[in-house]
Steps between C-alpha positions, in 0.01 A plus 500: 500500500430137449658309345797662671791605284853384555744720683683583181218701349569878529270694732400745231345231279114485527374171642180334392318227687157396608555563873691764696542637849640806665635517851576805715741411778724638773836354600732555786810424294614505136658155531464213739757244612419139408374290782312175556169673543431589134700826513722522199359759256493871454170674575444550119562129442250414787244744352536332159452158644203613708344643176548155344335348808203740476438413136509135578322481838241787469504632858213738585678707766832542671394404854628620833723278719330424831160615373433268208507136569606245235222310322437145622573365148816653348343468151219738605733766634432849354718701734841565336712471815356157587526349154770236425773688317475388135880509447573282814196336668705435812423864595203724505522834321487673837807303621692595185407862533600506864826321449587753227372808683254584231148622563227495234313829503250418223465279197291466188448190286348537156404281205452606137137528419372509861262785594615747765287549806384842372397347170298243678329760716419710191344199334290420810391862533394516129292180529317612814 
């Protein structure tokens, strides 16, 4: 949820914000040793920061390494793994995920008041 709460807020307290994101991920390890390649956080911490990134940068898809190429202009990048990591622009999201042995399986970004795809399809069908 954005704005993000501080770490001190209990997890059982409902959070309210205009934006939110959910991330489904897989991880090879429960903790990662700190290194100079962006690896320093637990998978849950990485997932939380990636959610924060998704809210801020609005990626359209995860992307596949080796298949999807980075956009010519980094500001036009819509593929999550090729976007500059919002928390540390020295890395891409893909580099941070790889360094921390975390794989994003799926994600969803949402905004209060936005119409879902099914709502938009229903409106189009009703007007045709």
